[in-house]
C-alpha positions as MATLAB code, in Angstrom:
seq = 'MEQADVASSEVGAGLTALGHQLSSSGWIGNASGLDLDRRRTRAAAETVRGGGGAARVERPIGR';
ca = [
      -0.030    0.001   -0.009;
       1.416    3.354   -0.963;
       1.810    5.722    2.073;
      -0.640    8.484    0.555;
      -2.984    5.748    0.382;
      -2.984    4.716    4.035;
      -4.571    7.751    5.528;
      -7.633    7.245    3.368;
      -8.060    3.567    3.842;
      -9.961    1.558    6.334;
      -6.640    0.736    7.961;
      -5.935    4.654    8.359;
      -9.468    5.237    9.668;
      -8.794    2.670   12.338;
      -5.510    4.080   13.235;
      -6.921    7.787   13.628;
      -9.830    6.258   15.591;
      -7.153    5.043   17.873;
      -5.608    8.436   18.397;
      -2.884    8.026   15.799;
      -1.984   11.102   13.796;
      -0.913   10.184   10.112;
       1.125   12.487    7.957;
       2.891   11.983    4.790;
       6.692   12.677    4.505;
       7.215   11.594    0.863;
       9.598    8.996    1.960;
       8.525    5.444    2.582;
      11.466    4.230    4.147;
      13.392    0.920    3.751;
      12.085   -2.467    4.089;
      13.624   -4.938    6.716;
      12.184   -8.152    8.317;
      12.454  -11.499    9.912;
      11.661  -14.796    8.882;
      11.025  -17.288   11.815;
      10.476  -20.880   11.989;
      10.964  -23.732   14.182;
      14.580  -24.376   13.129;
      15.723  -21.097   11.674;
      15.703  -17.582   12.075;
      16.610  -15.417    8.882;
      16.994  -11.566    8.929;
      16.760   -9.535    5.718;
      17.388   -5.830    5.019;
      16.747   -3.737    1.742;
      20.314   -2.776    0.497;
      19.454   -0.286   -2.357;
      17.327    2.427   -1.205;
      18.361    4.905    1.388;
      22.166    4.301    1.323;
      21.978    0.399    2.145;
      20.957   -1.806    4.901;
      22.177   -4.601    6.939;
      20.576   -7.378    8.939;
      21.825  -10.387   10.988;
      20.783  -12.703   13.661;
      22.240  -12.133   16.935;
      21.809  -15.480   18.750;
      21.243  -18.210   16.197;
      19.087  -21.005   17.515;
      20.976  -24.274   18.733;
      24.286  -22.567   19.091;
];
């Protein structure tokens, strides 16, 4: 969902009803995330926009 669309969406209306103030900055930020399953943890970060990114798992499971 584009940032400009959030405020006018059902999600935006729900957040506003909870007291959140939404504004548009013109920058959508970089993506990062974790993939968690029973045996592994995988970290990922977007490396292109915004000058780069890095991700790592601090304590690997089973080590």
